[in-house]
ROKETI-542596 format. One record per atom (N, C-alpha, C): x, y, z; residue in three letters. Coordinates in steps of 0.05 Angstrom, whole numbers, plus 32768, in hexadecimal, padded with zeros to 4 digits. Layout:
N
XYZALA;...
***
This chain:
152
80117FE88000MET;800080008000MET;801280198000MET;801080297FEBPRO;802180417FEBPRO;801980558001PRO;80008054800AGLU;7FF880668020GLU;800880618039GLU;800D8047803FLEU;801D80408056LEU;803A804A8054LEU;80448048803BLYS;805F80528036LYS;80618070803CLYS;804D807F8033ILE;804C809C8038ILE;804980A18055ILE;803880938063LEU;803580968080LEU;804F8091808ELEU;805C807B8088ARG;807580748095ARG;808A80898091ARG;808C80938078GLN;80A080A88072GLN;809A80C28082GLN;808180C98082TYR;807980E18091TYR;807F80DF80AFTYR;807980C880BAILE;807F80C380D6ILE;809D80C480DCILE;80AC80B880CAGLN;80C980B880CDGLN;80D480D480CBGLN;80CB80E380B7ASP;80D480FF80B2ASP;80CD811180CAASP;80B8810B80D9HIS;80B0811C80EFHIS;80B6810F810AHIS;80C880FC810AASN;80D280F08123ASN;80BB80E68135ASN;80A880D98128MET;809180CE8137MET;809580B08138MET;808580A38148ARG;80858086814BARG;806E807A813BARG;80758067812AASN;8060805A811AASN;80548044812CASN;803A80408128THR;802C802B8138THR;801B801A8125THR;80168002812DPRO;80047FF1811DPRO;7FE87FFD811CPRO;7FE0800C8131GLU;7FC580198131GLU;7FC3802D811BGLU;7FD7803E8117ARG;7FD780528102ARG;7FD5804480E7ARG;7FE4802F80E3GLU;7FE3802180CAGLU;7FC8801480C5GLU;7FBC800A80DAALA;7FA17FFE80D7ALA;7F8C801480D0ALA;7F90802C80DCILE;7F7E804280D6ILE;7F80804A80B8ILE;7F99804C80AEVAL;7F9D80528092VAL;7F91803C8080VAL;7F9580238088GLY;7F89800D8079GLY;7F6B800F8077GLY;7F5E8016808DGLU;7F418018808DGLU;7F388030807DGLU;7F458046807FILE;7F3E805E806FILE;7F3F80588051ILE;7F55804B8049PHE;7F598046802CPHE;7F4B802D8022PHE;7F3E801F8033SER;7F2E8007802ASER;7F14800F801ESER;7F0C80288022ARG;7EF280328018ARG;7EF6804E800DARG;7EE380577FFEHIS;7EE380737FF5HIS;7ECA80807FFFHIS;7ECC808C8016ASP;7EB5809A8021ASP;7EBE80B18033ASP;7EAC80C1803BHIS;7EB180D7804DHIS;7EAC80CC8069HIS;7EBD80D2807CPHE;7EBB80C68096PHE;7EC280DA80ACPHE;7EB780D680C3SER;7EBF80E680DBSER;7ED280D480EBSER;7EDF80E080FEALA;7EF180D1810FALA;7EE180BB811EALA;7EC980C28126GLU;7EB880AF8134GLU;7EB080988122GLU;7EA8809E8108ASP;7EA2808980F5ASP;7EBA807680F2ASP;7ED1808180EFLEU;7EE9807180ECLEU;7EEE80608105LEU;7EEB806B811CTYR;7EEE805C8135TYR;7EDB80458136TYR;7EC2804A812FGLN;7EAD8034812FGLN;7EB4801E811CGLN;7EBF80258104ARG;7EC6801180F1ARG;7EDE800080FBARG;7EF0800C810ALEU;7F087FFE8114LEU;7F047FF0812ELEU;7EEF7FF6813BARG;7EEA7FED8157ARG;7EEC7FCF815AARG;7EE37FC08147GLY;7EE47FA38149GLY;7EFD7F96813FGLY;7F117FA78138SER;7F2A7F9B812CSER;7F3A7F8D8142SER;7F4D7F7E8139SER;7F5D7F6E814CSER;7F707F80815CSER;7F757F988153LEU;7F887FA98161LEU;7F7C7FB98179LEU;7F627FB8817BSER;7F547FC8818FSER;7F5D7FE58190SER;7F587FF3817AILE;7F60800F8176ILE;7F4E80218187ILE;7F5A80338196SER;7F4A804581A7SER;7F40805D8197SER;7F2C806981A1ARG;7F2180828196ARG;7F3780978195ARG;7F47809981AAALA;7F5C80AC81ACALA;7F7180A88196ALA;7F77808F818FSER;7F8A8089817ASER;7F808093815FSER;7F668090815BVAL;7F5A80998141VAL;7F5D80B88140VAL;7F5580C58156TYR;7F5680E38156TYR;7F7280ED8154TYR;7F8680DF8160ARG;7FA280E8815DARG;7FAD80E28142ARG;7FA380CE8134ALA;7FAE80C6811AALA;7FA580DA8104ALA;7F8E80E68107ILE;7F8380F780F2ILE;7F96810E80EBILE;7FA0811E80FEPRO;7FB2813380F6PRO;7FCC812980E8PRO;7FD5811280F0VAL;7FEC810680E4VAL;7FE680FF80C7VAL;7FCF80F380C2LEU;7FC880EB80A7LEU;7FC381048095LEU;7FB9811980A1ILE;7FB581328092ILE;7FD1813D808BILE;7FE2813E809EGLY;7FFE8148809AGLY;800D81388085GLY;8007811E8084ALA;8015810D8070ALA;8008810F8054ALA;7FF2811E8052GLY;7FE581228038GLY;7FD4810A802FGLY;7FCD80FA8042LEU;7FBC80E2803CLEU;7F9F80E8803DLEU;7F9680F98050ILE;7F7A80FF8053ILE;7F77811E8054ILE;7F5F81268051SER;7F5981438053SER;7F3E81468061SER;7F3C815C806FARG;7F228163807CARG;7F11816E8065ARG;7EF981638063VAL;7EE7816B804DVAL;7ED381808055VAL;7EC6817B806CPHE;7EB1818D8075PHE;7EAB81878092PHE;7E9C8199809ETHR;7E93819580BATHR;7E74819680BATHR;7E69818380C8LYS;7E4B818280CBLYS;7E45817F80E8LYS;7E34819180F2ASN;7E2C8190810EASN;7E44818F8121ASN;7E59819D811AGLY;7E72819E812AGLY;7E8481878127GLY;7E7D81748116GLN;7E8E815C8112GLN;7E9C815E80F7GLN;7EB6815A80F7ALA;7EC6815C80DFALA;7EC4814180D0ALA;7EC3814380B5PHE;7EC3812C80A4PHE;7EDB812D8091PHE;7EE68116808BTYR;7EFF8113807CTYR;7EFB81018064TYR;7F0E81018052GLU;7F1080ED803DGLU;7F2D80E98036GLU;7F3380D2802AHIS;7F4E80CE8022HIS;7F5280DC8008HIS;7F6980E98005ILE;7F6F80F97FEDILE;7F8680ED7FDDILE;7F9780DE7FEATYR;7FAD80D27FDBTYR;7FA380BE7FC7TYR;7FAB80C17FAEGLY;7FA280AF7F99GLY;7F8680B47F8FGLY;7F7B80CA7F97HIS;7F6080D17F8FHIS;7F6080EA7F7FHIS;7F5380EA7F68GLU;7F5281017F57GLU;7F4681197F65GLU;7F5081317F60PRO;7F4481497F6CPRO;7F27814B7F64PRO;7F1781527F77HIS;7EFA81547F72HIS;7EEE81687F86HIS;7ED4816D7F82PHE;7EC681807F93PHE;7EAE81727F9FPHE;7EA181817FB1HIS;7E8A81757FBFHIS;7E7181867FBDHIS;7E5B81797FB9LEU;7E4081857FBBLEU;7E3581797FD5LEU;7E2C818A7FE7ARG;7E2181808001ARG;7E05818B8005ARG;7DF38179800ACYS;7DD78180800FCYS;7DD5818A802CCYS;7DCB81A3802FTHR;7DC881AE804ATHR;7DAF81A48058THR;7D9F8195804ASER;7D8781898057SER;7D8C816D8062SER;7D96815C8051CYS;7D9A8140805ACYS;7DB78138805ECYS;7DCA81498055GLY;7DE681438059GLY;7DF381328043GLY;7DE3812B802EHIS;7DEE811B8018HIS;7E05812A800BHIS;7E19811B8003ILE;7E3181277FF6ILE;7E35811A7FDBILE;7E3A812A7FC8GLU;7E4281207FADGLU;7E5C812C7FA6GLU;7E6D811C7F9AGLU;7E8781267F90GLU;7E83812C7F73GLU;7E9081417F69PHE;7E8F81487F4DPHE;7EA981537F43PHE;7EAD81517F2AMET;7EC5815C7F1CMET;7EBB81737F0BMET;7ECB81877F09GLU;7EC3819D7EF8GLU;7EDC81A67EE8GLU;7EDC819F7ECEPRO;7EF481A57EBDPRO;7EFC81C37EBEPRO;7EE981D57EC1LEU;7EF081F17EC1LEU;7F0181F87ED9LEU;7EFF81E87EEELEU;7F0E81EE7F07LEU;7F2981DF7F09LEU;7F2E81CD7EF6GLU;7F4681BC7EF8GLU;7F6081CC7EF9GLU;7F6181E27EEAASP;7F7A81F27EEAASP;7F7982097EFEASP;7F6682097F10LEU;7F64821E7F24LEU;7F7E82227F34LEU;7F8A820D7F3FPRO;7FA382117F4EPRO;7FB882207F3EPRO;7FBC82187F25ALA;7FD082267F14ALA;7FC982437F0FALA;7FAF82487F0AARG;7FA682647F05ARG;7FA982757F1EARG;7FA282697F35LEU;7FA582787F4ELEU;7FC3827E7F54LEU;7FD3826A7F50SER;7FF0826D7F55SER;7FFB82837F44SER;7FF382837F2BLYS;7FFD82977F18LYS;7FF382B37F1ELYS;7FDA82B67F25SER;7FCF82D07F2ASER;7FD582DC7F46SER;7FDC82CB7F59THR;7FE182D57F74THR;7FFE82D07F7ETHR;800E82C17F6FSER;802982B97F78SER;802882A87F91SER;8011829D7F97PHE;800D828B7FADPHE;8010826E7FA3PHE;8021825E7FB0ALA;802482437FA7ALA;800D82327FB1ALA;7FF9822D7FA1VAL;7FE2821D7FA9VAL;7FE882007FA7VAL;7FE781F27FBDASP;7FEC81D57FBEASP;7FD381C57FB9ASP;7FBE81CE7FC6ARG;7FA481C07FC3ARG;7F8E81D47FCAARG;7F7681CD7FC3TYR;7F5F81DE7FC9TYR;7F4781CD7FCBTYR;7F3181D87FD5ARG;7F1881C87FD6ARG;7F0181DB7FD1ARG;7EED81D07FC6LEU;7ED481DE7FC0LEU;7EBD81CE7FC9LEU;7EAB81DB7FD7GLU;7E9381CD7FE0GLU;7E7B81DF7FDAGLU;7E6881D47FCCALA;7E5081E37FC5ALA;7E3A81D87FD7ALA;7E2B81EB7FE4LEU;7E1681E37FF6LEU;7DFB81EA7FE9LEU;7DE881D97FEEGLY;7DCD81DC7FE3GLY;7DBC81C57FEAGLY;7DA781C07FDBARG;7D9681A97FE0ARG;7D9781967FC9ARG;7D98817C7FD0CYS;7D9981677FBCCYS;7D7E81647FAECYS;7D7C81577F98PRO;7D6281547F8APRO;7D4D81477F9CPRO;7D5481347FACLYS;7D4081277FBELYS;7D35813B7FD1LYS;7D46814B7FDECYS;7D3C815F7FF1CYS;7D2D81767FE3CYS;7D34817C7FCBGLN;7D2581907FBCGLN;7D0981867FB7GLN;7D06816D7FAFLYS;7CEB81627FABLYS;7CDB81617FC4LYS;7CE8815A7FDALYS;7CDB81597FF4LYS;7CD181757FFCLYS;7CE281897FF8ALA;7CDA81A47FFFALA;7CC381AE7FEDALA;7CC481A77FD3ALA;7CAF81AF7FC1ALA;7C9481A27FC9ALA;7C9581887FD0LYS;7C7D817A7FDALYS;7C7281887FF3LYS;7C83818F8005SER;7C7B819C801ESER;7C6E81B78018SER;7C7A81C78006ARG;7C6E81E07FFFARG;7C5281DD7FF2ARG;7C5081C87FE1THR;7C3681C37FD4THR;7C2181BB7FE8THR;7C2981AA7FFBALA;7C1681A18010ALA;7C0D81B88021ALA;7C1F81CB8027LYS;7C1881E18038LYS;7C0481F3802ALYS;7C0681F68010ARG;7BF382078001ARG;7BD881FB7FFFARG;7BD681E18001GLU;7BBC81D47FFEGLU;7BAB81D48016GLU;
***
C-alpha cells in the first residue's frame, strides 16, 4: 500500500513513533471511498483485533492530514468529516443543507484554478476545495410537496 509508505516516511521525517494502530487506521480509511467523521472511523475499527481506542483515532487524524493522506471536507453539527485524498482525483462537493446528502463532482472549468490563482496572485496554491450548499433533488421535491399541501 503506497499510503502506508507515505505515512511511514512522514512519521520518520517528523520523529514520531509509528504504531500498528495508525497503520490499521490508514488501512480502514483507504479500504473505502466515503466521507467519515472520527467517530465513524472509530466505530468501524472498534471490532478489530487491535482494539483501537477512540483517542488513537482522534490523534491519528492530524498526522494523516499532515502526511497528505486525508483532508477535512466539511463540518456538520460541529462534527468534522474527512475523506482520503491521496490517489483520488481532485473533485468538489455538493452538500444538501436539508438531508446532508453529499455528491462529488468534477468541473473542467475549475481544473486549472490552482495554476491561474498562482499566476495572478504569486501565491503557491498546493490544493483547494470547493463546496456548494443547497438542496438535493429529493429535498426540493419534498419542499415543493409541502408548499403545495399548505396551500390546499
